[in-house]
RODO-615187 format. One record per residue (C-alpha): residue in one letter; x, y, z. Coordinates in steps of 0.02 Angstrom, whole numbers, plus 50000, padded with zeros to 5 digits. Example, Ala and Ser with C-alpha at 12.3 -4.5 7.8 and 13.67 -1.06 7.14 Angstrom:
 res  east north    up
   A 50615 49775 50390
   S 50684 49947 50357
This chain:
 res  east north    up
   M 48723 49418 50025
   T 48854 49460 50141
   A 48891 49646 50149
   P 49067 49723 50121
   A 49169 49735 50286
   L 49199 49932 50233
   S 49092 50032 50110
   L 49116 50209 50090
   H 49006 50327 49992
   H 49055 50491 49928
   L 49162 50526 50087
   S 49215 50723 50109
   K 49322 50806 50235
   R 49407 50981 50231
   F 49530 51063 50349
   G 49476 51248 50338
   P 49496 51306 50159
   T 49579 51128 50113
   V 49487 50984 50045
   A 49576 50838 50113
   V 49457 50701 50032
   D 49345 50720 49888
   D 49219 50619 49852
   V 49281 50447 49886
   S 49206 50283 49883
   L 49261 50141 49893
   S 49231 49958 49951
   V 49332 49811 50049
   E 49245 49645 50051
   A 49265 49520 50194
   G 49430 49425 50165
   E 49496 49545 50060
   T 49642 49667 50068
   V 49628 49837 49983
   A 49784 49953 49990
   L 49748 50151 49983
   L 49908 50204 49894
   G 49958 50373 49854
   P 50091 50501 49901
   S 50106 50604 50067
   G 49980 50738 50082
   C 49857 50656 49966
   G 49719 50618 50081
   K 49739 50441 50133
   S 49784 50434 50304
   T 49618 50555 50330
   V 49516 50427 50254
   L 49574 50291 50364
   R 49537 50424 50522
   C 49375 50458 50433
   V 49336 50253 50449
   A 49413 50245 50619
   G 49290 50385 50689
   L 49450 50485 50748
   E 49396 50619 50613
   R 49206 50661 50572
   P 49181 50686 50380
   D 49081 50836 50313
   A 49002 50717 50193
   G 48975 50547 50150
   R 48936 50388 50239
   V 49058 50261 50305
   C 48985 50076 50327
   I 49056 49928 50419
   G 48976 49774 50391
   G 48827 49835 50304
   R 48805 49963 50474
   D 48821 50151 50450
   V 48927 50193 50592
   I 48963 50395 50556
   T 48873 50429 50731
   L 48955 50303 50830
   P 49133 50341 50934
   P 49286 50258 50877
   E 49257 50119 51030
   A 49096 50061 50951
   R 49167 50052 50775
   H 49231 49863 50808
   V 49388 49889 50674
   G 49547 49847 50723
   L 49675 49982 50715
   V 49870 49983 50679
   F 49959 50152 50682
   Q 50134 50186 50603
   D 50223 50195 50776
   Y 50122 50040 50841
   A 50064 50132 51001
   L 50107 49991 51104
   F 50086 50002 51300
   P 50259 49997 51376
   H 50205 49944 51559
   L 50117 49797 51485
   S 50196 49639 51449
   V 50181 49573 51248
   L 50027 49461 51311
   G 49958 49598 51391
   N 49967 49717 51254
   V 49875 49588 51142
   A 49743 49547 51273
   Y 49693 49734 51300
   G 49593 49737 51143
   P 49480 49590 51200
   R 49458 49654 51369
   M 49389 49834 51302
   R 49254 49745 51204
   G 49210 49629 51358
   A 49301 49474 51373
   G 49355 49414 51527
   R 49532 49399 51570
   A 49554 49216 51534
   E 49450 49219 51358
   A 49565 49382 51331
   Q 49737 49293 51363
   R 49667 49151 51256
   R 49628 49248 51089
   A 49790 49351 51136
   R 49884 49191 51129
   E 49812 49133 50975
   A 49851 49307 50888
   L 50025 49298 50957
   A 50045 49115 50868
   L 49980 49199 50699
   V 50117 49331 50698
   G 50232 49198 50762
   L 50284 49286 50934
   E 50199 49170 51052
   P 50354 49133 51124
   L 50375 49306 51187
   A 50207 49337 51257
   G 50305 49371 51434
   R 50424 49503 51357
   R 50390 49683 51404
   T 50380 49782 51216
   T 50521 49892 51277
   E 50626 49742 51239
   L 50567 49714 51059
   S 50642 49733 50895
   G 50536 49850 50765
   G 50495 49699 50681
   Q 50421 49615 50817
   G 50336 49766 50868
   Q 50256 49785 50730
   R 50196 49592 50733
   V 50110 49631 50902
   A 50027 49776 50850
   L 49957 49655 50718
   A 49935 49537 50856
   R 49827 49669 50952
   A 49723 49720 50800
   V 49681 49545 50752
   A 49659 49472 50928
   T 49501 49595 50944
   G 49394 49475 50824
   A 49349 49641 50715
   P 49274 49615 50533
   L 49393 49754 50494
   L 49574 49805 50517
   L 49654 49963 50473
   L 49824 49984 50455
   D 49905 50166 50427
   E 50094 50155 50340
   P 50135 49990 50471
   L 50301 49952 50385
   S 50361 50153 50376
   N 50476 50140 50508
   L 50581 50002 50478
   D 50735 49964 50378
   E 50710 49917 50187
   Q 50782 49723 50223
   L 50652 49695 50360
   R 50509 49782 50260
   A 50545 49675 50110
   R 50540 49527 50221
   L 50380 49573 50314
   R 50277 49618 50164
   G 50275 49411 50132
   D 50222 49389 50286
   L 50079 49520 50285
   R 50009 49432 50142
   E 50003 49269 50226
   L 49934 49329 50390
   F 49778 49422 50295
   A 49742 49263 50185
   R 49717 49179 50339
   L 49611 49312 50414
   R 49414 49326 50386
   A 49424 49521 50412
   G 49431 49660 50272
   V 49587 49742 50272
   L 49620 49930 50220
   L 49816 49958 50224
   V 49857 50140 50213
   T 50042 50169 50117
   H 50144 50264 50021
   D 50250 50116 49956
   Q 50207 50043 49809
   R 50314 49876 49830
   E 50204 49857 49997
   A 50049 49883 49902
   L 50089 49762 49756
   A 50161 49619 49875
   V 50017 49621 50007
   A 49842 49690 49929
   Q 49726 49590 49805
   R 49657 49782 49747
   V 49755 49952 49743
   A 49639 50112 49751
   V 49787 50244 49683
   M 49749 50420 49785
   R 49806 50597 49718
   A 49754 50765 49800
   G 49607 50694 49893
   R 49528 50594 49761
   L 49539 50408 49709
   V 49606 50416 49511
   Q 49620 50224 49499
   V 49553 50073 49589
   G 49550 49904 49524
   A 49660 49724 49553
   A 49841 49762 49599
   G 49928 49672 49454
   E 49814 49768 49336
   V 49842 49952 49396
   F 50023 49913 49397
   A 50006 49848 49214
   R 49906 49972 49137
   P 49887 50146 49242
   A 49753 50252 49198
   T 49851 50408 49152
   A 50020 50465 49145
   W 50027 50543 49328
   V 49977 50362 49400
   A 50115 50275 49289
   A 50247 50393 49357
   F 50194 50387 49543
   L 50188 50180 49527
   G 50363 50184 49466
   H 50357 50168 49286
   A 50538 50249 49212
   N 50473 50271 49041
   V 50332 50392 49021
   L 50373 50512 48889
   P 50269 50649 48829
   G 50174 50648 48673
   P 50061 50755 48563
   D 49906 50837 48592
   G 49912 50804 48774
   L 49954 50627 48780
   A 50096 50532 48857
   R 50179 50368 48800
   L 50218 50224 48927
   I 50348 50121 48867
   P 50325 49963 48991
   E 50528 49898 49012
   D 50456 49725 48969
   A 50417 49784 48783
   V 50599 49828 48738
   R 50706 49678 48684
   L 50885 49699 48698
   G 51007 49626 48570
   V 50896 49655 48421
   G 50870 49790 48304
   D 50977 49948 48296
   A 51105 50019 48399
   F 51071 50178 48488
   P 51186 50288 48612
   V 51191 50257 48800
   T 51201 50434 48862
   A 51193 50391 49042
   R 51252 50238 49165
   Q 51248 50207 49343
   T 51266 50065 49437
   T 51126 50010 49572
   D 51100 49873 49692
   T 51031 49751 49568
   G 51130 49793 49400
   T 51153 49949 49295
   E 51039 50086 49249
   V 51071 50144 49076
   T 50966 50293 48981
   V 50978 50280 48791
   A 50933 50398 48664
   H 50790 50330 48561
   P 50674 50422 48427
   L 50526 50387 48542
   G 50626 50493 48677
   P 50763 50436 48817
   L 50709 50261 48880
   T 50783 50212 49065
   L 50839 50029 49065
   H 50871 49929 49224
   L 51019 49805 49147
   S 51083 49635 49231
   A 51270 49619 49254
   R 51273 49523 49106
   E 51173 49641 49001
   A 51275 49766 49051
   E 51418 49685 48993
   D 51354 49676 48807
   I 51349 49864 48791
   H 51479 49913 48670
   A 51554 50072 48617
   Q 51442 50160 48714
   T 51281 50086 48614
   L 51144 49968 48659
   R 51052 49879 48509
   L 50862 49857 48553
   T 50686 49858 48490
   V 50531 49911 48549
   D 50374 49818 48535
   P 50235 49951 48469
   A 50100 49829 48532
   R 50157 49874 48712
   V 50169 50051 48691
   L 50021 50131 48792
   T 49956 50309 48748
   L 49885 50400 48911
   P 49809 50566 48962
   D 49966 50675 49008
   D 49894 50737 49185
   R 50060 50766 49256
   E 50032 50962 49309
   G 49961 51019 49471
   P 49975 50932 49637
C-alpha cells in the first residue's frame, strides 16, 4: 500500500502564549489536492511552514511519503514550494529559475534544463524560457513559480495563497488552470488559501481551519453543501444562516428557495451586483438574502416576492459563531 504524500499527526505549534496550531491531523494522498481553508490568522500558513521545515512544531509528526521528516532541514524534505510572492530570482531567466530546483537536488545542467522545459511546457510558458522574470506579468510569474516547484519532481507540492496577489479576473481563469495542472501530476498538493471559490474550484478535499484547529474535513462539494456548523456555513459564504432555538441555527441554501410560487413576502432591501440583484426578503424563518438574475428581478412587483422554502432542504446546525 502506497504511503500518503503527506501525513500530519497531532501537530501543534505555539508562539509564546498564542496557540497557532492545535492538534492538527491531516493526510494528502499522492495525486490528490487538499485545500487548507480558513480566515487570516487561523494557523493554516503555520501548518504549511511546519511541513516545509521552516517552523519546528512543538508536538506531533510530519511524514512525507511515509518518512518522518520532523528532524530534517527544509532542503532534505523534498517538497516543492510556491509562496505568495513567488520568490523568483530577478537575475535569472525564466528557464534558470525553473532549473534552479533540480540543480539544487543534484541534477546536471542538461538534465535540470530538460526538466525545466518540461515543467514550463506544462504551464504553457515554454516560449518565454529566455525572458527575465522582471518582464513577466503577475499571472506569468505565478506560472513560473509553479513550474519551478513541479520541476523538482517532489512528491509533495506546498502552495501558500498562490493567487492572492492577482486581480479577480485573472484568479478566476487560473483556478481552472491549476486544477488541470494538478490533475496531470502524480504529486500530492497542499493548497493554503482563504478563498472559498479557489478551494472549491481546485481541490478534491477541503480542510476548514478555525483558531488553530480543523473543524471540518471532507470532499469539497460535500463540505460546501453540508457545513458542519453555523460558523463553517457563514465562512463558506452561505448567506442565510439564521439563529434558531437552544443554541442551534438554520441554514437555508439558496437552491432550497423556489421563486414565483407560494406566498408573497415583503422585499426590505435591494442591491444591484455584477451578477444581478441581491434582495432581502422578510420571511417567517428570518430575513432571507437571495441573489436574483436580471430576469427574476423584473418579476418583483409592489415590493413583494413570491416564494416557498423546501423544508426538507433546511439544515439545522450547532450555532458556534461566538469566539474567534
